[in-house]
ZADO-1210 file (C-alpha; in nm, 4 decimals, padded with zeros to 6 digits):
<atoms>
<atom x="11.4008" y="05.0419" z="-01.7826" code="MET" pos="1"/>
<atom x="11.0576" y="05.1594" z="-01.6699" code="ALA" pos="2"/>
<atom x="11.0032" y="05.5331" z="-01.6773" code="ARG" pos="3"/>
<atom x="10.9422" y="05.6956" z="-01.3404" code="SER" pos="4"/>
<atom x="10.6182" y="05.8878" z="-01.2914" code="ILE" pos="5"/>
<atom x="10.6769" y="06.2564" z="-01.2278" code="THR" pos="6"/>
<atom x="10.4933" y="06.4213" z="-00.9347" code="PRO" pos="7"/>
<atom x="10.2982" y="06.6436" z="-01.1758" code="ARG" pos="8"/>
<atom x="10.1849" y="06.3477" z="-01.3846" code="ARG" pos="9"/>
<atom x="10.0890" y="06.1578" z="-01.0707" code="LYS" pos="10"/>
<atom x="09.8771" y="06.4509" z="-00.9499" code="ILE" pos="11"/>
<atom x="09.7035" y="06.4820" z="-01.2892" code="LEU" pos="12"/>
<atom x="09.6367" y="06.1070" z="-01.3031" code="THR" pos="13"/>
<atom x="09.4940" y="06.1067" z="-00.9507" code="THR" pos="14"/>
<atom x="09.2761" y="06.4110" z="-01.0248" code="ALA" pos="15"/>
<atom x="09.1461" y="06.2504" z="-01.3448" code="ALA" pos="16"/>
<atom x="09.0651" y="05.9271" z="-01.1579" code="ALA" pos="17"/>
<atom x="08.8745" y="06.1204" z="-00.8898" code="TRP" pos="18"/>
<atom x="08.6868" y="06.3185" z="-01.1565" code="ALA" pos="19"/>
<atom x="08.5756" y="05.9999" z="-01.3331" code="VAL" pos="20"/>
<atom x="08.4791" y="05.8389" z="-01.0022" code="GLY" pos="21"/>
<atom x="08.2700" y="06.1394" z="-00.8960" code="ILE" pos="22"/>
<atom x="08.1040" y="06.1540" z="-01.2375" code="LEU" pos="23"/>
<atom x="08.0047" y="05.7875" z="-01.2151" code="ILE" pos="24"/>
<atom x="07.8897" y="05.8094" z="-00.8527" code="PHE" pos="25"/>
<atom x="07.6941" y="06.1365" z="-00.8860" code="PHE" pos="26"/>
<atom x="07.3666" y="05.9813" z="-01.0194" code="PRO" pos="27"/>
<atom x="07.3616" y="05.7426" z="-00.7214" code="ILE" pos="28"/>
<atom x="07.4373" y="06.0282" z="-00.4808" code="TYR" pos="29"/>
<atom x="07.1625" y="06.2427" z="-00.6342" code="TRP" pos="30"/>
<atom x="06.9091" y="05.9597" z="-00.6162" code="THR" pos="31"/>
<atom x="06.9832" y="05.8993" z="-00.2491" code="ILE" pos="32"/>
<atom x="06.9758" y="06.2737" z="-00.1734" code="LEU" pos="33"/>
<atom x="06.6447" y="06.3237" z="-00.3543" code="THR" pos="34"/>
<atom x="06.4883" y="06.0410" z="-00.1549" code="SER" pos="35"/>
<atom x="06.5124" y="06.2596" z="00.1573" code="PHE" pos="36"/>
<atom x="06.3339" y="06.5589" z="-00.0022" code="LYS" pos="37"/>
<atom x="05.9692" y="06.6458" z="-00.0350" code="THR" pos="38"/>
<atom x="05.8146" y="06.6299" z="-00.3822" code="GLU" pos="39"/>
<atom x="05.8307" y="07.0085" z="-00.4077" code="ALA" pos="40"/>
<atom x="06.1977" y="07.0143" z="-00.3093" code="GLN" pos="41"/>
<atom x="06.2768" y="06.7353" z="-00.5550" code="ALA" pos="42"/>
<atom x="06.1763" y="06.9504" z="-00.8520" code="ILE" pos="43"/>
<atom x="06.3046" y="07.2789" z="-00.7120" code="ASN" pos="44"/>
<atom x="06.4922" y="07.5058" z="-00.9533" code="ASP" pos="45"/>
<atom x="06.7780" y="07.5590" z="-00.8823" code="PRO" pos="46"/>
<atom x="06.8386" y="07.2110" z="-00.7378" code="PRO" pos="47"/>
<atom x="06.8809" y="07.1769" z="-00.3628" code="LEU" pos="48"/>
<atom x="07.2015" y="06.9969" z="-00.2702" code="PHE" pos="49"/>
<atom x="07.2323" y="07.0116" z="00.1088" code="LEU" pos="50"/>
<atom x="07.0224" y="07.2920" z="00.2550" code="PHE" pos="51"/>
<atom x="06.6677" y="07.1596" z="00.2686" code="PHE" pos="52"/>
<atom x="06.4351" y="06.9983" z="00.5206" code="ASP" pos="53"/>
<atom x="06.5374" y="06.6331" z="00.5321" code="TRP" pos="54"/>
<atom x="06.2495" y="06.3899" z="00.5683" code="THR" pos="55"/>
<atom x="06.1869" y="06.0140" z="00.5881" code="LEU" pos="56"/>
<atom x="05.8295" y="06.0517" z="00.4668" code="GLU" pos="57"/>
<atom x="05.9038" y="05.9009" z="00.1239" code="ASN" pos="58"/>
<atom x="06.0373" y="05.5813" z="00.2782" code="TYR" pos="59"/>
<atom x="05.7304" y="05.5544" z="00.5013" code="SER" pos="60"/>
<atom x="05.4970" y="05.6003" z="00.2037" code="VAL" pos="61"/>
<atom x="05.6890" y="05.3428" z="-00.0028" code="VAL" pos="62"/>
<atom x="05.6741" y="05.0915" z="00.2825" code="GLN" pos="63"/>
<atom x="05.3005" y="05.1452" z="00.3303" code="GLU" pos="64"/>
<atom x="05.2189" y="05.1330" z="-00.0405" code="ARG" pos="65"/>
<atom x="05.4297" y="04.8339" z="-00.1444" code="SER" pos="66"/>
<atom x="05.5399" y="04.5042" z="00.0041" code="ASP" pos="67"/>
<atom x="05.9114" y="04.5723" z="-00.0264" code="TYR" pos="68"/>
<atom x="06.0182" y="04.2428" z="00.1304" code="MET" pos="69"/>
<atom x="05.8242" y="04.0431" z="-00.1296" code="ARG" pos="70"/>
<atom x="06.0005" y="04.2235" z="-00.4147" code="PHE" pos="71"/>
<atom x="06.3346" y="04.1828" z="-00.2384" code="LEU" pos="72"/>
<atom x="06.2768" y="03.8118" z="-00.1865" code="TRP" pos="73"/>
<atom x="06.1897" y="03.7671" z="-00.5550" code="ASN" pos="74"/>
<atom x="06.5077" y="03.9509" z="-00.6577" code="SER" pos="75"/>
<atom x="06.7199" y="03.7346" z="-00.4296" code="LEU" pos="76"/>
<atom x="06.5689" y="03.4121" z="-00.5628" code="ILE" pos="77"/>
<atom x="06.5818" y="03.5167" z="-00.9295" code="VAL" pos="78"/>
<atom x="06.9355" y="03.6613" z="-00.9187" code="ALA" pos="79"/>
<atom x="07.0698" y="03.3744" z="-00.7093" code="GLY" pos="80"/>
<atom x="06.8876" y="03.1024" z="-00.9023" code="GLY" pos="81"/>
<atom x="06.9858" y="03.2281" z="-01.2480" code="SER" pos="82"/>
<atom x="07.3483" y="03.2669" z="-01.1345" code="THR" pos="83"/>
<atom x="07.3672" y="02.9179" z="-00.9849" code="LEU" pos="84"/>
<atom x="07.2060" y="02.7586" z="-01.2900" code="LEU" pos="85"/>
<atom x="07.4308" y="02.9585" z="-01.5229" code="GLY" pos="86"/>
<atom x="07.7476" y="02.8509" z="-01.3402" code="ILE" pos="87"/>
<atom x="07.6416" y="02.4843" z="-01.3480" code="LEU" pos="88"/>
<atom x="07.5973" y="02.5049" z="-01.7252" code="VAL" pos="89"/>
<atom x="07.8932" y="02.7338" z="-01.8007" code="ALA" pos="90"/>
<atom x="08.1708" y="02.5540" z="-01.6080" code="VAL" pos="91"/>
<atom x="08.1585" y="02.2321" z="-01.8178" code="PRO" pos="92"/>
<atom x="08.1098" y="02.4363" z="-02.1360" code="ALA" pos="93"/>
<atom x="08.4070" y="02.6623" z="-02.0629" code="ALA" pos="94"/>
<atom x="08.6183" y="02.3604" z="-01.9593" code="TRP" pos="95"/>
<atom x="08.5546" y="02.1828" z="-02.2889" code="SER" pos="96"/>
<atom x="08.6312" y="02.4951" z="-02.4931" code="MET" pos="97"/>
<atom x="08.9460" y="02.5753" z="-02.2968" code="ALA" pos="98"/>
<atom x="09.1006" y="02.2281" z="-02.2701" code="PHE" pos="99"/>
<atom x="08.9359" y="02.0252" z="-02.5490" code="VAL" pos="100"/>
<atom x="08.9050" y="02.2872" z="-02.8252" code="PRO" pos="101"/>
<atom x="08.7978" y="02.2135" z="-03.1795" code="SER" pos="102"/>
<atom x="08.8435" y="02.4085" z="-03.4993" code="ARG" pos="103"/>
<atom x="08.5067" y="02.5732" z="-03.4416" code="ARG" pos="104"/>
<atom x="08.5554" y="02.6706" z="-03.0757" code="THR" pos="105"/>
<atom x="08.6362" y="03.0346" z="-03.1513" code="LYS" pos="106"/>
<atom x="08.3414" y="03.0528" z="-03.3897" code="ASP" pos="107"/>
<atom x="08.1090" y="02.9164" z="-03.1226" code="VAL" pos="108"/>
<atom x="08.2367" y="03.1696" z="-02.8701" code="LEU" pos="109"/>
<atom x="08.1894" y="03.4561" z="-03.1140" code="LEU" pos="110"/>
<atom x="07.8413" y="03.3311" z="-03.2019" code="TRP" pos="111"/>
<atom x="07.7478" y="03.3156" z="-02.8328" code="MET" pos="112"/>
<atom x="07.8733" y="03.6692" z="-02.7797" code="LEU" pos="113"/>
<atom x="07.6865" y="03.7918" z="-03.0892" code="SER" pos="114"/>
<atom x="07.3567" y="03.6884" z="-02.9294" code="THR" pos="115"/>
<atom x="07.4081" y="03.9694" z="-02.6755" code="LYS" pos="116"/>
<atom x="07.3853" y="04.2155" z="-02.9661" code="MET" pos="117"/>
<atom x="07.0337" y="04.0977" z="-03.0536" code="LEU" pos="118"/>
<atom x="06.7680" y="04.3484" z="-02.9389" code="PRO" pos="119"/>
<atom x="06.5710" y="04.1799" z="-02.6641" code="ALA" pos="120"/>
<atom x="06.2427" y="04.3115" z="-02.8008" code="VAL" pos="121"/>
<atom x="06.3068" y="04.1083" z="-03.1171" code="GLY" pos="122"/>
<atom x="06.2490" y="03.7811" z="-02.9308" code="VAL" pos="123"/>
<atom x="05.9955" y="03.9038" z="-02.6764" code="LEU" pos="124"/>
<atom x="05.6914" y="03.7794" z="-02.8713" code="TYR" pos="125"/>
<atom x="05.8071" y="03.4175" z="-02.9233" code="PRO" pos="126"/>
<atom x="05.9337" y="03.3918" z="-02.5662" code="ILE" pos="127"/>
<atom x="05.6024" y="03.5287" z="-02.4378" code="SER" pos="128"/>
<atom x="05.4159" y="03.2647" z="-02.6396" code="LEU" pos="129"/>
<atom x="05.6385" y="02.9908" z="-02.4931" code="ILE" pos="130"/>
<atom x="05.5765" y="03.1243" z="-02.1432" code="PHE" pos="131"/>
<atom x="05.2006" y="03.1289" z="-02.1979" code="VAL" pos="132"/>
<atom x="05.2058" y="02.7764" z="-02.3437" code="ARG" pos="133"/>
<atom x="05.3946" y="02.6298" z="-02.0471" code="PHE" pos="134"/>
<atom x="05.2414" y="02.8448" z="-01.7745" code="GLY" pos="135"/>
<atom x="05.5615" y="03.0312" z="-01.6932" code="LEU" pos="136"/>
<atom x="05.4314" y="03.3888" z="-01.7042" code="LEU" pos="137"/>
<atom x="05.4774" y="03.5701" z="-01.3738" code="ASP" pos="138"/>
<atom x="05.6762" y="03.2824" z="-01.2225" code="THR" pos="139"/>
<atom x="06.0202" y="03.2844" z="-01.0656" code="ARG" pos="140"/>
<atom x="06.1162" y="02.9672" z="-01.2520" code="ALA" pos="141"/>
<atom x="06.0482" y="03.1273" z="-01.5893" code="GLY" pos="142"/>
<atom x="06.2388" y="03.4427" z="-01.4991" code="LEU" pos="143"/>
<atom x="06.5344" y="03.2389" z="-01.3698" code="ILE" pos="144"/>
<atom x="06.5510" y="03.0455" z="-01.6965" code="ALA" pos="145"/>
<atom x="06.5366" y="03.3590" z="-01.9130" code="VAL" pos="146"/>
<atom x="06.7973" y="03.5527" z="-01.7145" code="LEU" pos="147"/>
<atom x="07.0276" y="03.2494" z="-01.7097" code="MET" pos="148"/>
<atom x="07.0091" y="03.2224" z="-02.0891" code="LEU" pos="149"/>
<atom x="07.0486" y="03.5987" z="-02.1354" code="VAL" pos="150"/>
<atom x="07.3675" y="03.6124" z="-01.9250" code="ASN" pos="151"/>
<atom x="07.5072" y="03.2710" z="-02.0204" code="LEU" pos="152"/>
<atom x="07.7310" y="03.4021" z="-02.3045" code="PRO" pos="153"/>
<atom x="07.9061" y="03.6405" z="-02.0661" code="ILE" pos="154"/>
<atom x="07.9482" y="03.3699" z="-01.8017" code="ILE" pos="155"/>
<atom x="08.0967" y="03.1239" z="-02.0528" code="VAL" pos="156"/>
<atom x="08.3293" y="03.3877" z="-02.1982" code="TRP" pos="157"/>
<atom x="08.4609" y="03.4926" z="-01.8569" code="MET" pos="158"/>
<atom x="08.5137" y="03.1367" z="-01.7352" code="LEU" pos="159"/>
<atom x="08.6766" y="03.0411" z="-02.0654" code="TYR" pos="160"/>
<atom x="08.9216" y="03.3296" z="-02.0241" code="THR" pos="161"/>
<atom x="09.0065" y="03.2251" z="-01.6680" code="TYR" pos="162"/>
<atom x="09.0415" y="02.8559" z="-01.7544" code="PHE" pos="163"/>
<atom x="09.2784" y="02.9371" z="-02.0418" code="LYS" pos="164"/>
<atom x="09.5188" y="03.0837" z="-01.7849" code="GLU" pos="165"/>
<atom x="09.5458" y="02.7486" z="-01.6059" code="ILE" pos="166"/>
<atom x="09.8278" y="02.5281" z="-01.7456" code="PRO" pos="167"/>
<atom x="09.6870" y="02.2187" z="-01.9142" code="GLY" pos="168"/>
<atom x="09.9765" y="02.0184" z="-01.7718" code="GLU" pos="169"/>
<atom x="09.8145" y="02.0371" z="-01.4279" code="ILE" pos="170"/>
<atom x="09.5014" y="01.8646" z="-01.5533" code="LEU" pos="171"/>
<atom x="09.7092" y="01.6090" z="-01.7432" code="GLU" pos="172"/>
<atom x="09.8938" y="01.5270" z="-01.4219" code="ALA" pos="173"/>
<atom x="09.5611" y="01.4786" z="-01.2463" code="ALA" pos="174"/>
<atom x="09.4485" y="01.2388" z="-01.5198" code="ARG" pos="175"/>
<atom x="09.7704" y="01.0413" z="-01.4855" code="MET" pos="176"/>
<atom x="09.6976" y="01.0082" z="-01.1137" code="ASP" pos="177"/>
<atom x="09.3629" y="00.8524" z="-01.1978" code="GLY" pos="178"/>
<atom x="09.1294" y="01.1526" z="-01.1770" code="ALA" pos="179"/>
<atom x="08.8142" y="01.1198" z="-01.3830" code="GLY" pos="180"/>
<atom x="08.6301" y="01.4045" z="-01.5543" code="LEU" pos="181"/>
<atom x="08.4207" y="01.4803" z="-01.2458" code="LYS" pos="182"/>
<atom x="08.7218" y="01.4863" z="-01.0132" code="GLU" pos="183"/>
<atom x="08.9212" y="01.6911" z="-01.2637" code="GLU" pos="184"/>
<atom x="08.6590" y="01.9658" z="-01.2761" code="ILE" pos="185"/>
<atom x="08.5508" y="01.9625" z="-00.9112" code="LEU" pos="186"/>
<atom x="08.8778" y="01.8947" z="-00.7280" code="HIS" pos="187"/>
<atom x="09.1455" y="02.0343" z="-00.9597" code="VAL" pos="188"/>
<atom x="09.0076" y="02.2975" z="-01.1964" code="LEU" pos="189"/>
<atom x="08.7462" y="02.4635" z="-00.9753" code="THR" pos="190"/>
<atom x="08.9722" y="02.5272" z="-00.6707" code="PRO" pos="191"/>
<atom x="09.2359" y="02.6831" z="-00.8940" code="MET" pos="192"/>
<atom x="08.9822" y="02.9076" z="-01.0639" code="ALA" pos="193"/>
<atom x="08.8009" y="03.0221" z="-00.7483" code="VAL" pos="194"/>
<atom x="08.8889" y="03.3930" z="-00.7927" code="PRO" pos="195"/>
<atom x="08.7669" y="03.3886" z="-01.1528" code="GLY" pos="196"/>
<atom x="08.4503" y="03.1950" z="-01.0697" code="ILE" pos="197"/>
<atom x="08.3767" y="03.4270" z="-00.7772" code="ALA" pos="198"/>
<atom x="08.4088" y="03.7402" z="-00.9912" code="SER" pos="199"/>
<atom x="08.1882" y="03.5784" z="-01.2573" code="THR" pos="200"/>
<atom x="07.9237" y="03.5009" z="-00.9950" code="ILE" pos="201"/>
<atom x="07.9336" y="03.8564" z="-00.8621" code="LEU" pos="202"/>
<atom x="07.9014" y="04.0087" z="-01.2078" code="LEU" pos="203"/>
<atom x="07.6129" y="03.7794" z="-01.3009" code="ASN" pos="204"/>
<atom x="07.4281" y="03.8580" z="-00.9763" code="VAL" pos="205"/>
<atom x="07.4609" y="04.2297" z="-01.0546" code="ILE" pos="206"/>
<atom x="07.3377" y="04.1823" z="-01.4115" code="LEU" pos="207"/>
<atom x="07.0419" y="03.9698" z="-01.3010" code="ALA" pos="208"/>
<atom x="06.9558" y="04.2085" z="-01.0168" code="TRP" pos="209"/>
<atom x="06.9501" y="04.5088" z="-01.2507" code="ASN" pos="210"/>
<atom x="06.7634" y="04.3415" z="-01.5382" code="GLU" pos="211"/>
<atom x="06.4503" y="04.5405" z="-01.6172" code="ALA" pos="212"/>
<atom x="06.3283" y="04.4539" z="-01.9682" code="PHE" pos="213"/>
<atom x="06.2468" y="04.0886" z="-01.9065" code="TRP" pos="214"/>
<atom x="06.1235" y="04.1375" z="-01.5516" code="THR" pos="215"/>
<atom x="05.8774" y="04.4087" z="-01.6553" code="LEU" pos="216"/>
<atom x="05.7442" y="04.2121" z="-01.9540" code="ASN" pos="217"/>
<atom x="05.7281" y="03.8617" z="-01.8076" code="LEU" pos="218"/>
<atom x="05.6048" y="03.9329" z="-01.4542" code="THR" pos="219"/>
<atom x="05.3008" y="04.1039" z="-01.3065" code="ALA" pos="220"/>
<atom x="05.2653" y="04.0609" z="-00.9310" code="ALA" pos="221"/>
<atom x="05.3703" y="03.7229" z="-00.7938" code="LYS" pos="222"/>
<atom x="05.7276" y="03.7050" z="-00.9284" code="ALA" pos="223"/>
<atom x="05.7979" y="04.0775" z="-00.9734" code="ALA" pos="224"/>
<atom x="06.1474" y="04.1728" z="-00.8478" code="PRO" pos="225"/>
<atom x="06.2805" y="04.5105" z="-00.7346" code="LEU" pos="226"/>
<atom x="06.3059" y="04.6496" z="-01.0877" code="THR" pos="227"/>
<atom x="05.9262" y="04.6204" z="-01.1114" code="ALA" pos="228"/>
<atom x="05.9061" y="04.7733" z="-00.7637" code="PHE" pos="229"/>
<atom x="06.0838" y="05.0856" z="-00.8974" code="ILE" pos="230"/>
<atom x="05.8710" y="05.1002" z="-01.2120" code="ALA" pos="231"/>
<atom x="05.5524" y="05.1024" z="-01.0058" code="SER" pos="232"/>
<atom x="05.6300" y="05.4610" z="-00.9019" code="TYR" pos="233"/>
<atom x="05.5885" y="05.5871" z="-01.2574" code="SER" pos="234"/>
<atom x="05.2153" y="05.6329" z="-01.3045" code="SER" pos="235"/>
<atom x="04.9748" y="05.8074" z="-01.5476" code="PRO" pos="236"/>
<atom x="04.9305" y="06.0796" z="-01.2855" code="GLU" pos="237"/>
<atom x="05.2970" y="06.1754" z="-01.3260" code="GLY" pos="238"/>
<atom x="05.6390" y="06.1054" z="-01.1851" code="LEU" pos="239"/>
<atom x="05.6813" y="06.1350" z="-00.8111" code="PHE" pos="240"/>
<atom x="06.0546" y="06.1986" z="-00.8069" code="PHE" pos="241"/>
<atom x="06.1093" y="06.1880" z="-00.4314" code="ALA" pos="242"/>
<atom x="05.9163" y="05.8642" z="-00.3841" code="LYS" pos="243"/>
<atom x="06.0720" y="05.7175" z="-00.6989" code="LEU" pos="244"/>
<atom x="06.4158" y="05.8008" z="-00.5578" code="SER" pos="245"/>
<atom x="06.3281" y="05.6383" z="-00.2258" code="ALA" pos="246"/>
<atom x="06.2114" y="05.3227" z="-00.4035" code="ALA" pos="247"/>
<atom x="06.5263" y="05.3232" z="-00.6196" code="SER" pos="248"/>
<atom x="06.7486" y="05.3646" z="-00.3138" code="THR" pos="249"/>
<atom x="06.5789" y="05.0723" z="-00.1404" code="MET" pos="250"/>
<atom x="06.6183" y="04.8612" z="-00.4554" code="ALA" pos="251"/>
<atom x="06.9873" y="04.9317" z="-00.5178" code="ILE" pos="252"/>
<atom x="07.0989" y="04.9306" z="-00.1532" code="ALA" pos="253"/>
<atom x="07.1493" y="04.5502" z="-00.1258" code="PRO" pos="254"/>
<atom x="07.3532" y="04.5252" z="-00.4469" code="ILE" pos="255"/>
<atom x="07.5572" y="04.8349" z="-00.3551" code="LEU" pos="256"/>
<atom x="07.6436" y="04.6824" z="-00.0189" code="ILE" pos="257"/>
<atom x="07.7345" y="04.3521" z="-00.1858" code="LEU" pos="258"/>
<atom x="07.9544" y="04.5297" z="-00.4390" code="GLY" pos="259"/>
<atom x="08.1251" y="04.7374" z="-00.1709" code="TRP" pos="260"/>
<atom x="08.2198" y="04.4403" z="00.0460" code="PHE" pos="261"/>
<atom x="08.3205" y="04.2183" z="-00.2475" code="SER" pos="262"/>
<atom x="08.5116" y="04.4742" z="-00.4549" code="GLN" pos="263"/>
<atom x="08.8503" y="04.3225" z="-00.3649" code="LYS" pos="264"/>
<atom x="08.7327" y="03.9788" z="-00.4707" code="GLN" pos="265"/>
<atom x="08.5915" y="04.1203" z="-00.7937" code="LEU" pos="266"/>
<atom x="08.9161" y="04.2990" z="-00.8833" code="VAL" pos="267"/>
<atom x="09.1155" y="03.9908" z="-00.7885" code="ARG" pos="268"/>
<atom x="08.9020" y="03.7776" z="-01.0178" code="GLY" pos="269"/>
<atom x="08.9274" y="04.0226" z="-01.3077" code="LEU" pos="270"/>
<atom x="09.3076" y="04.0115" z="-01.2817" code="THR" pos="271"/>
<atom x="09.3161" y="03.6368" z="-01.2163" code="PHE" pos="272"/>
<atom x="09.5771" y="03.4163" z="-01.3794" code="GLY" pos="273"/>
<atom x="09.7482" y="03.0947" z="-01.2747" code="ALA" pos="274"/>
<atom x="10.0593" y="03.1713" z="-01.4805" code="VAL" pos="275"/>
<atom x="10.2339" y="03.4780" z="-01.3445" code="LYS" pos="276"/>
</atoms>
C-alpha cells in the first residue's frame, strides 16, 4: 500500500520545489531587470531590485547599433536546419538500433555519447581547416552541419529510448500487412512516437539556439546568430552590463516563449511510453 503524504511533508516538498525554481529563474529575472537600468544603476552597490528609474534606452541603443533581425533570422535558420537534418538522420539510426539490434548496438550508443565528453576546442583546429578548404567559414550551411553533428548523439539516444518503448509486435503486424521499410517508419513508427520526437525536436532547437562556442569561432558577420549578437557587447573598452543585459534579453526571448508554450509537450515527450 502506498504511503500517504503528510501535510507537513507536502508543505516542505512544495517549499523546496519553489526554492529550486526561484534559484534557477533568478539569473533570467536579474538579466531582464538589469536591461531596464542605466549603466550606473546596473553596477550600483548595493544592487537595485525595484526602486530605480526604469528606462528603454538600452533597447534603443541595441537596435540602433546592431541589426537584430539579421541575427535572429540566422538563429532561426541554423537552429531549425540543424534540427531538421538531425531528425532525418537520427530516426532511421534509432529505428535500426531499437528494432534490429546487433551485439555491438550498446557499444555504438555508448561511443556516440562519449563524443559529447570530448572538449570542443580539441577539434576546433581540424574543423576550421575543413571549413576553410571547402569555403564554409561564416556560412549558415557550415554551422548547420556542425551543430547537427554536435547534437546528433543526444538526438539518437532520445529517439532510441522512445522507440524501445514501442512494442515490436506492432511493427511486425505492419510488415505482415505488406508495409515496407518506408511505410513502417513513416506511417507506423513515427505517428506512435510523435510525443517523443516532438520533445527531441524542442530540446535540439534549444541546444542549437544556445550554442556559443562553434558560432563564435566559425562565424564572423554573415552567418552570426544571436549568441554572437550577445558577445558583441563585450568590448576592450569594458563590459556595458545594462546594454549586455538588453541584448541577452532580446536573444533569449524567442526561445523562452517557445519553451513556455511547449512545456506540456516537452514533459509529455520526456514521460512518453507506448506500454503503460
